[in-house]
A tleap script that builds the chain and sets N, CA, C and O, in Angstrom:
source leaprc.protein.ff14SB
mol = sequence {
  NMET SER ASP THR PRO THR TYR ASP LYS GLU
  VAL ASP ALA ARG GLY LEU ASN CYS PRO LEU
  PRO ILE LEU ARG ALA LYS LYS ALA LEU ALA
  ASP LEU GLN SER GLY GLN VAL LEU LYS VAL
  ILE SER THR ASP PRO GLY SER GLU ARG ASP
  PHE ARG ALA PHE SER ARG GLN THR GLY ASN
  GLU LEU VAL ALA MET ASP THR LEU ASP ARG
  SER TRP ALA PHE TYR LEU LYS ARG CARG
}
set mol.1.N position { 2.096 12.307 -6.510 }
set mol.1.CA position { 1.088 11.345 -6.144 }
set mol.1.C position { 0.147 11.954 -5.116 }
set mol.1.O position { 0.463 11.993 -3.927 }
set mol.2.N position { -0.989 12.421 -5.562 }
set mol.2.CA position { -1.895 13.021 -4.603 }
set mol.2.C position { -3.362 12.735 -4.899 }
set mol.2.O position { -4.182 12.820 -3.985 }
set mol.3.N position { -3.734 12.397 -6.141 }
set mol.3.CA position { -5.125 12.092 -6.441 }
set mol.3.C position { -5.493 10.762 -5.796 }
set mol.3.O position { -4.798 9.761 -5.971 }
set mol.4.N position { -6.581 10.763 -5.056 }
set mol.4.CA position { -6.996 9.557 -4.358 }
set mol.4.C position { -7.828 8.689 -5.296 }
set mol.4.O position { -8.929 9.075 -5.691 }
set mol.5.N position { -7.305 7.518 -5.653 }
set mol.5.CA position { -8.058 6.642 -6.557 }
set mol.5.C position { -9.123 5.841 -5.806 }
set mol.5.O position { -9.098 5.750 -4.579 }
set mol.6.N position { -10.047 5.268 -6.557 }
set mol.6.CA position { -10.974 4.323 -5.943 }
set mol.6.C position { -10.199 3.035 -5.707 }
set mol.6.O position { -9.227 2.754 -6.408 }
set mol.7.N position { -10.621 2.262 -4.734 }
set mol.7.CA position { -9.891 1.048 -4.409 }
set mol.7.C position { -10.863 -0.098 -4.175 }
set mol.7.O position { -12.038 0.106 -3.871 }
set mol.8.N position { -10.340 -1.306 -4.325 }
set mol.8.CA position { -11.165 -2.503 -4.239 }
set mol.8.C position { -11.068 -3.199 -2.880 }
set mol.8.O position { -11.980 -3.925 -2.483 }
set mol.9.N position { -9.967 -2.976 -2.173 }
set mol.9.CA position { -9.755 -3.610 -0.880 }
set mol.9.C position { -8.890 -2.699 -0.030 }
set mol.9.O position { -8.058 -1.961 -0.558 }
set mol.10.N position { -9.081 -2.743 1.291 }
set mol.10.CA position { -8.302 -1.919 2.213 }
set mol.10.C position { -7.664 -2.791 3.292 }
set mol.10.O position { -8.285 -3.712 3.823 }
set mol.11.N position { -6.406 -2.475 3.602 }
set mol.11.CA position { -5.694 -3.143 4.691 }
set mol.11.C position { -5.302 -2.080 5.697 }
set mol.11.O position { -4.663 -1.091 5.338 }
set mol.12.N position { -5.674 -2.271 6.948 }
set mol.12.CA position { -5.305 -1.342 8.012 }
set mol.12.C position { -4.091 -1.917 8.738 }
set mol.12.O position { -4.212 -2.875 9.502 }
set mol.13.N position { -2.923 -1.326 8.494 }
set mol.13.CA position { -1.677 -1.798 9.110 }
set mol.13.C position { -1.172 -0.793 10.143 }
set mol.13.O position { 0.016 -0.771 10.464 }
set mol.14.N position { -2.076 0.038 10.660 }
set mol.14.CA position { -1.676 1.012 11.679 }
set mol.14.C position { -1.168 0.289 12.922 }
set mol.14.O position { -1.743 -0.708 13.359 }
set mol.15.N position { -0.073 0.816 13.482 }
set mol.15.CA position { 0.508 0.236 14.678 }
set mol.15.C position { 1.476 -0.898 14.405 }
set mol.15.O position { 2.106 -1.410 15.331 }
set mol.16.N position { 1.603 -1.297 13.153 }
set mol.16.CA position { 2.520 -2.378 12.789 }
set mol.16.C position { 3.809 -1.797 12.213 }
set mol.16.O position { 3.783 -0.815 11.472 }
set mol.17.N position { 4.920 -2.408 12.559 }
set mol.17.CA position { 6.210 -1.958 12.040 }
set mol.17.C position { 6.699 -2.905 10.958 }
set mol.17.O position { 6.226 -4.035 10.833 }
set mol.18.N position { 7.652 -2.421 10.186 }
set mol.18.CA position { 8.263 -3.181 9.104 }
set mol.18.C position { 8.728 -4.532 9.635 }
set mol.18.O position { 9.327 -4.588 10.709 }
set mol.19.N position { 8.479 -5.582 8.939 }
set mol.19.CA position { 7.944 -5.720 7.577 }
set mol.19.C position { 6.449 -6.030 7.523 }
set mol.19.O position { 5.936 -6.353 6.452 }
set mol.20.N position { 5.740 -5.941 8.639 }
set mol.20.CA position { 4.338 -6.363 8.660 }
set mol.20.C position { 3.417 -5.624 7.685 }
set mol.20.O position { 2.590 -6.282 7.055 }
set mol.21.N position { 3.508 -4.280 7.517 }
set mol.21.CA position { 2.634 -3.641 6.523 }
set mol.21.C position { 2.854 -4.197 5.105 }
set mol.21.O position { 1.898 -4.381 4.352 }
set mol.22.N position { 4.102 -4.457 4.756 }
set mol.22.CA position { 4.403 -5.008 3.431 }
set mol.22.C position { 3.853 -6.433 3.315 }
set mol.22.O position { 3.268 -6.793 2.294 }
set mol.23.N position { 4.039 -7.231 4.348 }
set mol.23.CA position { 3.542 -8.604 4.308 }
set mol.23.C position { 2.027 -8.650 4.200 }
set mol.23.O position { 1.481 -9.475 3.467 }
set mol.24.N position { 1.349 -7.774 4.921 }
set mol.24.CA position { -0.128 -7.711 4.830 }
set mol.24.C position { -0.562 -7.277 3.428 }
set mol.24.O position { -1.535 -7.792 2.877 }
set mol.25.N position { 0.182 -6.315 2.859 }
set mol.25.CA position { -0.133 -5.859 1.499 }
set mol.25.C position { 0.078 -6.980 0.488 }
set mol.25.O position { -0.746 -7.185 -0.404 }
set mol.26.N position { 1.173 -7.695 0.629 }
set mol.26.CA position { 1.471 -8.799 -0.291 }
set mol.26.C position { 0.361 -9.851 -0.255 }
set mol.26.O position { -0.081 -10.331 -1.299 }
set mol.27.N position { -0.078 -10.200 0.938 }
set mol.27.CA position { -1.148 -11.187 1.087 }
set mol.27.C position { -2.457 -10.684 0.465 }
set mol.27.O position { -3.145 -11.436 -0.226 }
set mol.28.N position { -2.795 -9.426 0.708 }
set mol.28.CA position { -4.038 -8.860 0.174 }
set mol.28.C position { -3.986 -8.751 -1.351 }
set mol.28.O position { -4.985 -9.001 -2.024 }
set mol.29.N position { -2.830 -8.380 -1.895 }
set mol.29.CA position { -2.700 -8.273 -3.352 }
set mol.29.C position { -2.906 -9.619 -4.029 }
set mol.29.O position { -3.411 -9.678 -5.150 }
set mol.30.N position { -2.523 -10.691 -3.366 }
set mol.30.CA position { -2.697 -12.031 -3.937 }
set mol.30.C position { -4.172 -12.376 -4.131 }
set mol.30.O position { -4.509 -13.208 -4.974 }
set mol.31.N position { -5.051 -11.743 -3.355 }
set mol.31.CA position { -6.493 -11.991 -3.455 }
set mol.31.C position { -7.170 -11.124 -4.515 }
set mol.31.O position { -8.338 -11.344 -4.837 }
set mol.32.N position { -6.451 -10.143 -5.060 }
set mol.32.CA position { -7.030 -9.232 -6.044 }
set mol.32.C position { -6.758 -9.704 -7.462 }
set mol.32.O position { -5.836 -10.481 -7.711 }
set mol.33.N position { -7.578 -9.220 -8.382 }
set mol.33.CA position { -7.380 -9.485 -9.803 }
set mol.33.C position { -6.464 -8.413 -10.391 }
set mol.33.O position { -6.332 -7.327 -9.827 }
set mol.34.N position { -5.843 -8.714 -11.505 }
set mol.34.CA position { -4.982 -7.752 -12.184 }
set mol.34.C position { -5.758 -6.465 -12.461 }
set mol.34.O position { -6.879 -6.503 -12.969 }
set mol.35.N position { -5.150 -5.322 -12.120 }
set mol.35.CA position { -5.787 -4.021 -12.340 }
set mol.35.C position { -6.555 -3.492 -11.149 }
set mol.35.O position { -6.879 -2.305 -11.105 }
set mol.36.N position { -6.855 -4.346 -10.179 }
set mol.36.CA position { -7.566 -3.873 -8.993 }
set mol.36.C position { -6.598 -3.127 -8.074 }
set mol.36.O position { -5.385 -3.331 -8.137 }
set mol.37.N position { -7.147 -2.263 -7.221 }
set mol.37.CA position { -6.334 -1.389 -6.372 }
set mol.37.C position { -6.525 -1.740 -4.903 }
set mol.37.O position { -7.640 -1.960 -4.430 }
set mol.38.N position { -5.397 -1.785 -4.199 }
set mol.38.CA position { -5.370 -2.035 -2.766 }
set mol.38.C position { -4.962 -0.753 -2.050 }
set mol.38.O position { -4.007 -0.089 -2.453 }
set mol.39.N position { -5.685 -0.409 -0.988 }
set mol.39.CA position { -5.323 0.721 -0.130 }
set mol.39.C position { -4.730 0.155 1.159 }
set mol.39.O position { -5.336 -0.698 1.807 }
set mol.40.N position { -3.546 0.634 1.523 }
set mol.40.CA position { -2.899 0.205 2.767 }
set mol.40.C position { -2.677 1.443 3.629 }
set mol.40.O position { -2.094 2.422 3.164 }
set mol.41.N position { -3.133 1.408 4.873 }
set mol.41.CA position { -2.911 2.495 5.819 }
set mol.41.C position { -1.836 2.038 6.800 }
set mol.41.O position { -1.942 0.965 7.393 }
set mol.42.N position { -0.801 2.858 6.966 }
set mol.42.CA position { 0.325 2.499 7.820 }
set mol.42.C position { 0.768 3.692 8.665 }
set mol.42.O position { 0.673 4.843 8.240 }
set mol.43.N position { 1.252 3.393 9.864 }
set mol.43.CA position { 1.819 4.434 10.725 }
set mol.43.C position { 3.336 4.299 10.828 }
set mol.43.O position { 3.985 5.120 11.478 }
set mol.44.N position { 3.903 3.288 10.203 }
set mol.44.CA position { 5.351 3.066 10.239 }
set mol.44.C position { 6.052 4.180 9.470 }
set mol.44.O position { 5.785 4.360 8.282 }
set mol.45.N position { 6.952 4.943 10.124 }
set mol.45.CA position { 7.635 6.056 9.447 }
set mol.45.C position { 8.442 5.634 8.222 }
set mol.45.O position { 8.649 6.444 7.318 }
set mol.46.N position { 8.893 4.406 8.173 }
set mol.46.CA position { 9.666 3.935 7.020 }
set mol.46.C position { 8.812 3.358 5.911 }
set mol.46.O position { 9.345 2.856 4.922 }
set mol.47.N position { 7.503 3.419 6.054 }
set mol.47.CA position { 6.634 2.758 5.084 }
set mol.47.C position { 6.677 3.394 3.696 }
set mol.47.O position { 6.495 2.696 2.699 }
set mol.48.N position { 6.912 4.700 3.611 }
set mol.48.CA position { 6.993 5.312 2.282 }
set mol.48.C position { 8.129 4.682 1.486 }
set mol.48.O position { 7.942 4.283 0.337 }
set mol.49.N position { 9.284 4.596 2.088 }
set mol.49.CA position { 10.442 3.975 1.428 }
set mol.49.C position { 10.148 2.502 1.122 }
set mol.49.O position { 10.458 2.009 0.037 }
set mol.50.N position { 9.555 1.820 2.080 }
set mol.50.CA position { 9.273 0.394 1.924 }
set mol.50.C position { 8.301 0.118 0.783 }
set mol.50.O position { 8.520 -0.797 -0.010 }
set mol.51.N position { 7.224 0.906 0.693 }
set mol.51.CA position { 6.238 0.664 -0.359 }
set mol.51.C position { 6.752 1.052 -1.738 }
set mol.51.O position { 6.366 0.436 -2.731 }
set mol.52.N position { 7.610 2.057 -1.820 }
set mol.52.CA position { 8.232 2.382 -3.108 }
set mol.52.C position { 9.111 1.215 -3.575 }
set mol.52.O position { 9.057 0.821 -4.740 }
set mol.53.N position { 9.916 0.668 -2.666 }
set mol.53.CA position { 10.780 -0.466 -3.005 }
set mol.53.C position { 9.943 -1.701 -3.350 }
set mol.53.O position { 10.246 -2.405 -4.313 }
set mol.54.N position { 8.907 -1.961 -2.580 }
set mol.54.CA position { 8.022 -3.102 -2.833 }
set mol.54.C position { 7.405 -3.007 -4.228 }
set mol.54.O position { 7.327 -3.997 -4.955 }
set mol.55.N position { 6.970 -1.801 -4.588 }
set mol.55.CA position { 6.375 -1.582 -5.901 }
set mol.55.C position { 7.382 -1.883 -7.013 }
set mol.55.O position { 7.060 -2.574 -7.979 }
set mol.56.N position { 8.582 -1.370 -6.871 }
set mol.56.CA position { 9.628 -1.616 -7.883 }
set mol.56.C position { 9.953 -3.106 -7.995 }
set mol.56.O position { 10.097 -3.630 -9.100 }
set mol.57.N position { 10.066 -3.776 -6.871 }
set mol.57.CA position { 10.485 -5.171 -6.863 }
set mol.57.C position { 9.407 -6.136 -7.349 }
set mol.57.O position { 9.726 -7.179 -7.920 }
set mol.58.N position { 8.147 -5.804 -7.133 }
set mol.58.CA position { 7.067 -6.734 -7.472 }
set mol.58.C position { 6.345 -6.399 -8.774 }
set mol.58.O position { 5.660 -7.253 -9.336 }
set mol.59.N position { 6.489 -5.178 -9.254 }
set mol.59.CA position { 5.775 -4.777 -10.458 }
set mol.59.C position { 4.359 -4.303 -10.199 }
set mol.59.O position { 3.641 -3.965 -11.141 }
set mol.60.N position { 3.940 -4.271 -8.935 }
set mol.60.CA position { 2.635 -3.705 -8.587 }
set mol.60.C position { 2.810 -2.196 -8.487 }
set mol.60.O position { 3.644 -1.711 -7.722 }
set mol.61.N position { 2.022 -1.457 -9.262 }
set mol.61.CA position { 2.203 -0.008 -9.376 }
set mol.61.C position { 1.710 0.737 -8.136 }
set mol.61.O position { 0.588 0.525 -7.677 }
set mol.62.N position { 2.562 1.611 -7.600 }
set mol.62.CA position { 2.160 2.521 -6.527 }
set mol.62.C position { 1.512 3.712 -7.212 }
set mol.62.O position { 2.206 4.612 -7.684 }
set mol.63.N position { 0.178 3.723 -7.270 }
set mol.63.CA position { -0.538 4.729 -8.059 }
set mol.63.C position { -0.778 6.020 -7.305 }
set mol.63.O position { -0.954 7.072 -7.920 }
set mol.64.N position { -0.787 5.960 -5.974 }
set mol.64.CA position { -1.003 7.176 -5.189 }
set mol.64.C position { -0.549 6.940 -3.755 }
set mol.64.O position { -0.414 5.812 -3.283 }
set mol.65.N position { -0.320 8.073 -3.089 }
set mol.65.CA position { 0.082 8.038 -1.688 }
set mol.65.C position { -0.468 9.297 -1.038 }
set mol.65.O position { -0.333 10.391 -1.586 }
set mol.66.N position { -1.087 9.150 0.122 }
set mol.66.CA position { -1.638 10.287 0.852 }
set mol.66.C position { -1.054 10.311 2.254 }
set mol.66.O position { -0.840 9.262 2.860 }
set mol.67.N position { -0.797 11.499 2.766 }
set mol.67.CA position { -0.390 11.654 4.153 }
set mol.67.C position { -1.638 11.981 4.955 }
set mol.67.O position { -2.335 12.958 4.682 }
set mol.68.N position { -1.905 11.150 5.943 }
set mol.68.CA position { -3.060 11.347 6.810 }
set mol.68.C position { -2.555 11.860 8.148 }
set mol.68.O position { -1.372 12.172 8.281 }
set mol.69.N position { -3.423 11.951 9.131 }
set mol.69.CA position { -3.028 12.379 10.465 }
set mol.69.C position { -2.197 11.282 11.122 }
set mol.69.O position { -2.748 10.287 11.593 }
set mol.70.N position { -0.885 11.454 11.158 }
set mol.70.CA position { 0.064 10.501 11.748 }
set mol.70.C position { 0.086 9.138 11.067 }
set mol.70.O position { 0.496 8.147 11.671 }
set mol.71.N position { -0.350 9.087 9.820 }
set mol.71.CA position { -0.291 7.843 9.060 }
set mol.71.C position { -0.234 8.159 7.568 }
set mol.71.O position { -0.356 9.312 7.153 }
set mol.72.N position { -0.047 7.122 6.785 }
set mol.72.CA position { 0.037 7.260 5.338 }
set mol.72.C position { -0.895 6.245 4.712 }
set mol.72.O position { -1.136 5.174 5.270 }
set mol.73.N position { -1.416 6.594 3.546 }
set mol.73.CA position { -2.233 5.669 2.765 }
set mol.73.C position { -1.524 5.429 1.438 }
set mol.73.O position { -1.137 6.372 0.748 }
set mol.74.N position { -1.360 4.176 1.098 }
set mol.74.CA position { -0.707 3.782 -0.149 }
set mol.74.C position { -1.716 3.037 -1.003 }
set mol.74.O position { -2.479 2.210 -0.503 }
set mol.75.N position { -1.716 3.338 -2.308 }
set mol.75.CA position { -2.628 2.710 -3.235 }
set mol.75.C position { -1.798 1.939 -4.252 }
set mol.75.O position { -1.056 2.526 -5.039 }
set mol.76.N position { -1.933 0.626 -4.226 }
set mol.76.CA position { -1.162 -0.245 -5.103 }
set mol.76.C position { -2.093 -0.921 -6.109 }
set mol.76.O position { -3.116 -1.499 -5.742 }
set mol.77.N position { -1.715 -0.835 -7.386 }
set mol.77.CA position { -2.491 -1.501 -8.425 }
set mol.77.C position { -1.855 -2.855 -8.719 }
set mol.77.O position { -0.665 -2.946 -9.021 }
set mol.78.N position { -2.663 -3.893 -8.627 }
set mol.78.CA position { -2.179 -5.261 -8.853 }
set mol.78.C position { -1.730 -5.435 -10.293 }
set mol.78.O position { -2.437 -5.044 -11.223 }
set mol.79.N position { -0.562 -6.016 -10.475 }
set mol.79.CA position { -0.058 -6.237 -11.840 }
set mol.79.C position { -0.784 -7.367 -12.510 }
set mol.79.O position { -0.492 -7.692 -13.660 }
savepdb mol mol.pdb
quit
């Protein structure tokens, strides 16, 4: 997962710890249409594991993930 896709909405969850990045993502995904992409930026070290599990449990596809300077960007496609 390294190609950066285009996205329709962005959530900045930097400085927030689990479960807040996931909760913010869940809320933002509810506002998107099927097929649209959400970008979530997080500094929580456990967020990679959390977003992989969230994707599996909800059916929203984790299409890409980037490592930024002390943070991560996750791209979720709304189911």
